[in-house]
KERO-79065 format. One line per field, with one value per residue (C-alpha): residue number from 1; z, x, y; chain; residue in one letter. Coordinates in steps of 0.05 Angstrom, whole numbers, plus 5000, padded with zeros to 4 digits. Layout:
REM residues N
num <- (NUM;...)
c3 <- (Z;...)
c1 <- (X;...)
c2 <- (Y;...)
chaine <- (A;...)
residu <- (A;...)
END
This chain:
REM residues 462
num <- (1;2;3;4;5;6;7;8;9;10;11;12;13;14;15;16;17;18;19;20;21;22;23;24;25;26;27;28;29;30;31;32;33;34;35;36;37;38;39;40;41;42;43;44;45;46;47;48;49;50;51;52;53;54;55;56;57;58;59;60;61;62;63;64;65;66;67;68;69;70;71;72;73;74;75;76;77;78;79;80;81;82;83;84;85;86;87;88;89;90;91;92;93;94;95;96;97;98;99;100;101;102;103;104;105;106;107;108;109;110;111;112;113;114;115;116;117;118;119;120;121;122;123;124;125;126;127;128;129;130;131;132;133;134;135;136;137;138;139;140;141;142;143;144;145;146;147;148;149;150;151;152;153;154;155;156;157;158;159;160;161;162;163;164;165;166;167;168;169;170;171;172;173;174;175;176;177;178;179;180;181;182;183;184;185;186;187;188;189;190;191;192;193;194;195;196;197;198;199;200;201;202;203;204;205;206;207;208;209;210;211;212;213;214;215;216;217;218;219;220;221;222;223;224;225;226;227;228;229;230;231;232;233;234;235;236;237;238;239;240;241;242;243;244;245;246;247;248;249;250;251;252;253;254;255;256;257;258;259;260;261;262;263;264;265;266;267;268;269;270;271;272;273;274;275;276;277;278;279;280;281;282;283;284;285;286;287;288;289;290;291;292;293;294;295;296;297;298;299;300;301;302;303;304;305;306;307;308;309;310;311;312;313;314;315;316;317;318;319;320;321;322;323;324;325;326;327;328;329;330;331;332;333;334;335;336;337;338;339;340;341;342;343;344;345;346;347;348;349;350;351;352;353;354;355;356;357;358;359;360;361;362;363;364;365;366;367;368;369;370;371;372;373;374;375;376;377;378;379;380;381;382;383;384;385;386;387;388;389;390;391;392;393;394;395;396;397;398;399;400;401;402;403;404;405;406;407;408;409;410;411;412;413;414;415;416;417;418;419;420;421;422;423;424;425;426;427;428;429;430;431;432;433;434;435;436;437;438;439;440;441;442;443;444;445;446;447;448;449;450;451;452;453;454;455;456;457;458;459;460;461;462)
c3 <- (1913;1934;1888;1914;1887;1823;1814;1780;1840;1885;1841;1840;1916;1928;1908;1956;2014;1994;1990;2059;2086;2056;2072;2146;2170;2130;2165;2233;2228;2283;2278;2300;2242;2192;2220;2217;2145;2127;2163;2124;2060;2078;2096;2025;1999;2016;2035;2081;2113;2124;2159;2205;2220;2234;2284;2319;2323;2353;2402;2424;2435;2474;2516;2531;2555;2596;2631;2645;2673;2719;2744;2755;2789;2840;2850;2856;2907;2949;2945;2967;3025;3046;3049;3076;3116;3136;3153;3193;3231;3244;3269;3313;3342;3359;3391;3433;3458;3473;3507;3553;3570;3583;3627;3669;3674;3695;3747;3780;3776;3808;3863;3880;3888;3949;3969;3930;3860;3810;3768;3703;3717;3731;3670;3626;3655;3640;3570;3556;3579;3536;3476;3482;3489;3429;3385;3405;3382;3317;3305;3320;3267;3214;3234;3212;3270;3248;3249;3304;3312;3334;3389;3415;3412;3452;3503;3511;3519;3574;3612;3608;3659;3705;3702;3714;3773;3805;3794;3827;3887;3892;3887;3941;3990;3975;3993;4060;4072;4072;4048;4012;3956;3935;3929;3885;3841;3833;3816;3764;3735;3730;3693;3646;3635;3631;3597;3567;3534;3505;3474;3447;3419;3384;3355;3329;3299;3265;3235;3213;3181;3143;3121;3094;3057;3024;3004;2975;2935;2907;2886;2850;2777;2728;2689;2652;2629;2606;2569;2536;2515;2484;2446;2420;2399;2365;2326;2303;2280;2244;2208;2185;2160;2123;2093;2070;2038;2000;1979;1984;2024;2085;2127;2143;2184;2221;2240;2257;2305;2337;2347;2377;2426;2447;2456;2499;2544;2550;2566;2615;2648;2654;2675;2720;2758;2765;2796;2841;2864;2879;2919;2958;2973;2996;3041;3073;3079;3100;3128;3161;3183;3217;3247;3275;3308;3335;3362;3399;3425;3452;3484;3517;3544;3574;3605;3632;3664;3696;3723;3750;3788;3813;3840;3892;3902;3916;3957;3942;3957;3888;3867;3805;3796;3829;3888;3882;3851;3850;3793;3773;3774;3731;3682;3679;3660;3607;3578;3575;3540;3487;3481;3467;3414;3380;3379;3344;3292;3283;3272;3217;3183;3183;3112;3128;3184;3202;3219;3250;3293;3340;3348;3366;3418;3446;3451;3488;3536;3548;3568;3616;3643;3659;3695;3738;3752;3780;3827;3850;3864;3904;3944;3957;3977;4028;4060;4037;4004;3999;3962;3916;3902;3881;3836;3802;3798;3813;3765;3755;3747;3754;3711;3695;3660;3617;3603;3578;3531;3504;3494;3458;3412;3394;3382;3334;3298;3292;3262;3210;3190;3187;3138;3097;3094;3075;3020;2989;2993;2962;2905;2894;2892;2846;2796;2786;2785;2720;2689;2690;2654;2608;2588;2573;2531;2491;2480;2450;2406;2385;2367;2325;2291;2275;2244;2204;2179;2156;2124;2085;2057;2043;2004;1951;1933;1921)
c1 <- (4922;4932;4911;4895;4938;4912;4889;4953;4994;4948;4954;5030;5034;4986;5034;5086;5037;5016;5089;5102;5041;5061;5135;5131;5102;5156;5210;5179;5175;5215;5269;5219;5172;5229;5254;5184;5177;5244;5225;5160;5198;5248;5193;5166;5226;5250;5321;5292;5246;5304;5344;5286;5274;5348;5349;5287;5314;5380;5342;5297;5355;5395;5334;5324;5396;5393;5328;5354;5419;5382;5330;5376;5427;5373;5355;5428;5440;5381;5406;5475;5444;5409;5476;5521;5478;5407;5413;5478;5445;5384;5430;5468;5403;5383;5452;5443;5377;5408;5468;5425;5379;5438;5471;5408;5408;5481;5470;5414;5454;5514;5472;5441;5510;5521;5579;5629;5602;5630;5684;5656;5588;5617;5661;5601;5562;5619;5626;5552;5554;5616;5585;5521;5560;5604;5545;5509;5569;5571;5497;5502;5556;5510;5444;5415;5407;5335;5311;5273;5332;5376;5326;5327;5404;5406;5358;5398;5464;5431;5399;5456;5501;5441;5429;5501;5504;5444;5475;5540;5501;5465;5531;5564;5506;5503;5577;5563;5503;5454;5383;5382;5421;5359;5319;5373;5375;5299;5301;5356;5314;5254;5296;5320;5251;5211;5260;5323;5294;5233;5280;5324;5262;5240;5310;5308;5238;5261;5323;5285;5233;5288;5314;5245;5241;5309;5291;5224;5259;5310;5254;5210;5200;5234;5171;5198;5259;5218;5170;5225;5259;5195;5183;5255;5255;5188;5213;5275;5234;5185;5243;5272;5204;5196;5265;5249;5183;5215;5281;5265;5329;5323;5380;5409;5471;5467;5394;5405;5462;5420;5363;5410;5438;5369;5347;5407;5394;5320;5333;5389;5342;5284;5325;5374;5321;5278;5337;5352;5279;5278;5343;5324;5255;5289;5334;5275;5226;5273;5331;5306;5240;5277;5327;5270;5236;5302;5323;5257;5263;5333;5312;5252;5297;5343;5285;5255;5322;5327;5256;5271;5331;5293;5239;5290;5318;5251;5222;5151;5163;5139;5069;5027;4979;4922;4966;4952;5014;5090;5106;5172;5143;5085;5132;5175;5114;5092;5162;5169;5102;5124;5191;5158;5113;5171;5213;5157;5153;5229;5227;5175;5214;5280;5291;5346;5372;5427;5373;5322;5368;5391;5319;5298;5353;5328;5257;5280;5322;5263;5219;5272;5282;5208;5208;5268;5238;5174;5216;5256;5193;5165;5229;5227;5154;5171;5220;5285;5316;5387;5366;5322;5380;5424;5368;5368;5442;5478;5529;5495;5421;5399;5355;5416;5446;5383;5385;5457;5438;5379;5423;5478;5428;5395;5462;5479;5413;5421;5491;5464;5405;5450;5495;5434;5409;5477;5488;5419;5424;5493;5468;5411;5458;5505;5449;5443;5518;5546;5477;5474;5542;5529;5461;5490;5547;5502;5452;5506;5531;5459;5446;5510;5491;5421;5449;5499;5444;5401;5462;5475;5405;5416;5479;5437;5407;5473)
c2 <- (4869;4796;4739;4670;4614;4586;4515;4494;4514;4473;4413;4420;4421;4364;4308;4335;4330;4260;4239;4266;4230;4164;4167;4184;4117;4081;4121;4110;4034;4000;3947;3894;3908;3907;3841;3811;3833;3802;3739;3734;3746;3692;3643;3649;3610;3540;3562;3615;3564;3517;3571;3586;3512;3501;3559;3534;3463;3487;3531;3474;3426;3478;3496;3422;3416;3480;3462;3392;3418;3467;3419;3360;3406;3423;3349;3329;3385;3361;3289;3311;3348;3284;3247;3302;3350;3334;3260;3269;3326;3282;3227;3277;3302;3231;3220;3283;3255;3187;3218;3260;3202;3157;3210;3213;3137;3135;3190;3150;3085;3118;3148;3081;3050;3094;3139;3098;3109;3057;3088;3059;3089;3158;3155;3137;3195;3243;3214;3224;3297;3311;3277;3317;3383;3365;3348;3412;3453;3414;3423;3498;3505;3475;3509;3575;3623;3639;3567;3531;3483;3540;3558;3486;3484;3549;3520;3456;3495;3536;3478;3428;3464;3471;3396;3377;3425;3390;3322;3344;3370;3304;3266;3310;3301;3227;3219;3252;3207;3265;3250;3317;3284;3245;3309;3340;3279;3279;3352;3338;3283;3329;3381;3327;3297;3361;3409;3378;3316;3353;3404;3349;3314;3378;3386;3314;3326;3390;3358;3296;3341;3377;3309;3291;3357;3347;3277;3300;3355;3305;3257;3308;3290;3339;3352;3414;3376;3316;3362;3401;3336;3309;3374;3377;3304;3311;3371;3334;3274;3320;3353;3287;3265;3331;3323;3252;3273;3330;3297;3223;3215;3170;3197;3265;3254;3319;3312;3239;3258;3313;3264;3213;3265;3287;3215;3199;3258;3242;3169;3187;3236;3187;3126;3163;3200;3138;3101;3160;3164;3089;3091;3153;3125;3060;3100;3135;3078;3022;3063;3126;3097;3040;3088;3131;3071;3044;3112;3119;3048;3060;3126;3092;3037;3090;3128;3064;3046;3116;3111;3041;3068;3128;3083;3059;3128;3162;3103;3125;3199;3221;3202;3208;3267;3229;3212;3138;3108;3115;3162;3131;3060;3084;3119;3056;3014;3064;3067;2991;2985;3035;3000;2933;2964;2999;2936;2898;2953;2952;2877;2885;2940;2901;2874;2824;2780;2829;2879;2832;2789;2845;2868;2797;2795;2861;2834;2773;2815;2863;2804;2780;2851;2857;2790;2810;2878;2846;2803;2864;2903;2846;2842;2917;2916;2863;2911;2879;2941;2916;2852;2893;2940;2882;2856;2924;2944;2879;2850;2783;2767;2840;2884;2925;2865;2859;2934;2929;2871;2912;2973;2934;2900;2965;2997;2941;2947;3023;3015;2966;3010;3072;3035;3014;3086;3115;3063;3074;3150;3150;3106;3155;3214;3176;3163;3239;3252;3279;3287;3364;3371;3313;3340;3409;3380;3334;3390;3435;3379;3363;3436;3439;3374;3400;3463;3423;3378;3436;3470;3406;3413;3487;3473;3440;3508;3542)
chaine <- (A;A;A;A;A;A;A;A;A;A;A;A;A;A;A;A;A;A;A;A;A;A;A;A;A;A;A;A;A;A;A;A;A;A;A;A;A;A;A;A;A;A;A;A;A;A;A;A;A;A;A;A;A;A;A;A;A;A;A;A;A;A;A;A;A;A;A;A;A;A;A;A;A;A;A;A;A;A;A;A;A;A;A;A;A;A;A;A;A;A;A;A;A;A;A;A;A;A;A;A;A;A;A;A;A;A;A;A;A;A;A;A;A;A;A;A;A;A;A;A;A;A;A;A;A;A;A;A;A;A;A;A;A;A;A;A;A;A;A;A;A;A;A;A;A;A;A;A;A;A;A;A;A;A;A;A;A;A;A;A;A;A;A;A;A;A;A;A;A;A;A;A;A;A;A;A;A;A;A;A;A;A;A;A;A;A;A;A;A;A;A;A;A;A;A;A;A;A;A;A;A;A;A;A;A;A;A;A;A;A;A;A;A;A;A;A;A;A;A;A;A;A;A;A;A;A;A;A;A;A;A;A;A;A;A;A;A;A;A;A;A;A;A;A;A;A;A;A;A;A;A;A;A;A;A;A;A;A;A;A;A;A;A;A;A;A;A;A;A;A;A;A;A;A;A;A;A;A;A;A;A;A;A;A;A;A;A;A;A;A;A;A;A;A;A;A;A;A;A;A;A;A;A;A;A;A;A;A;A;A;A;A;A;A;A;A;A;A;A;A;A;A;A;A;A;A;A;A;A;A;A;A;A;A;A;A;A;A;A;A;A;A;A;A;A;A;A;A;A;A;A;A;A;A;A;A;A;A;A;A;A;A;A;A;A;A;A;A;A;A;A;A;A;A;A;A;A;A;A;A;A;A;A;A;A;A;A;A;A;A;A;A;A;A;A;A;A;A;A;A;A;A;A;A;A;A;A;A;A;A;A;A;A;A;A;A;A;A;A;A;A;A;A;A;A;A;A;A;A;A;A;A;A;A;A;A;A;A;A;A;A;A;A;A;A;A;A;A;A;A;A;A;A;A;A;A;A;A;A;A;A;A)
residu <- (M;T;Y;P;P;N;G;D;S;Q;R;E;R;A;P;D;R;E;A;A;V;T;T;V;P;T;Q;R;R;G;A;G;A;V;A;A;E;R;L;R;A;A;A;M;T;E;P;G;R;L;Q;I;I;G;A;V;L;A;L;L;V;V;A;F;G;A;V;T;A;L;E;I;S;G;R;A;S;A;A;D;D;V;V;T;R;S;Q;P;L;S;A;D;A;A;S;I;Y;R;S;L;A;D;A;D;T;M;A;A;S;G;F;L;A;G;A;Q;E;P;K;A;V;H;E;Q;Y;E;K;D;I;R;E;A;A;R;L;L;V;K;A;A;A;S;T;D;A;S;S;S;S;W;D;E;I;T;T;L;N;K;L;L;P;E;Y;T;G;L;V;E;R;A;R;A;N;N;R;Q;G;L;P;L;G;G;A;Y;L;R;Y;A;N;Q;K;M;T;N;E;L;L;P;A;A;E;R;L;Y;A;A;E;T;G;R;L;G;T;D;S;T;D;A;R;Q;W;P;F;F;S;L;G;A;G;I;V;A;L;S;A;L;V;W;M;Q;R;R;N;Y;R;R;T;N;R;V;L;N;R;G;L;L;A;A;T;A;A;A;T;V;V;L;L;W;L;A;V;G;H;T;V;A;R;A;E;L;R;E;A;M;T;H;G;Q;E;S;L;D;V;L;N;N;A;R;I;N;S;L;K;A;R;A;N;E;N;L;T;L;V;A;R;G;A;V;L;T;A;D;G;Q;K;D;K;Y;E;T;D;Y;S;T;G;M;K;S;L;G;S;Q;L;K;S;A;E;K;L;A;D;D;S;R;G;S;D;P;V;A;K;A;I;S;S;V;N;E;W;Q;G;R;H;R;K;A;R;T;T;D;D;Q;G;D;Y;N;S;A;L;Q;Q;I;I;G;A;K;G;S;T;G;E;C;F;E;L;V;D;R;A;L;Q;Q;A;L;A;H;E;Q;G;E;F;T;A;A;A;K;D;G;R;G;A;L;G;G;M;P;I;G;A;A;V;L;A;V;L;G;A;V;A;A;I;A;G;V;N;R;R;L;S;E;Y;R)
END
């Protein structure tokens, strides 16, 4: 016969079950819960609170230095790209455009001179073609194959041999006195005007856009760094005030050194980046903007000169879309109008006499050019082609003489503005130089000083 357990036995086993129930959660507590409990226990005492505060202060100062180093490294890298990569590529793209336009001008000038093309004109044409090819190779080496610039470089490399082939055919026929040479030259000009120059213009726009992006990235305010610096500095000031209220001691050397380090980094960050922003903005507004206007002015002068020459080559054979006017004469007038407007803008943008004087010379030469052109057109309309030809390509008193004066003046102005841009951009880059490493070093020293200051206070409890 089986007897149920008596009450005493049940009462004896009950504590065992209760012990098991109460001890299992304690055994299953994680390391995080234990750490939190110890942290709460430490926070109940002043030494424990000081240890926590010291750790937090050191962490804030180190975080401030790390964020500053990261952000300013990005700004400094973008500023370096402005100086060493994007602006030189933009300048090279403009030079490609100018070289192609000048080659087209020289081809027309040489054709007008007849079978005996002037040696200087032919050499300049060859020089322009070589320079354009060299710059295309250089641009390709610095351009991502997936970018739009790469597509334009590929297009230019494909079209350039086609253009030079047409010019050589025009030159060969011209030497033989065959009228077919004029047709080849007009076809070459169309390829240059409708395909090569638009591709070069798109390349210039893409590289100039990349320059603007790099400059904008370099000038962005480091808000995270400034915020981290303000938080770290506020925490250090609060700790010193707390220390003063509890001990009636004005200074704690460690905390004072940490505060000084954080202050230096914050001021360096604010002042250095402000200077960098100002210099880079100066480079873009007074340097690159002037360069852009001057490049377009020089290109328009080259195109106008080519159209002026082609007016005599075509002799009215190519008309505008409405069939009413000579196309090359119309394009010349449009180009000269744009040139005059751009020169006025360049004169306003110039911030010193070294920039404005060449532009003023170019404006004066353009006015003289237009006057001589009108006389040449009148002479040609009267049927005196040879006299008109001398008024266009002659050595003295011709429109070609005015064109050369305009081109030299614009070249001088471009060189000056390029120097202004480079100097300002380098100053902006220099304002950020050394800041990432300096901020990191000062942050580490500040964190060590903060811990030393707190430990000095802790030693009073031992």
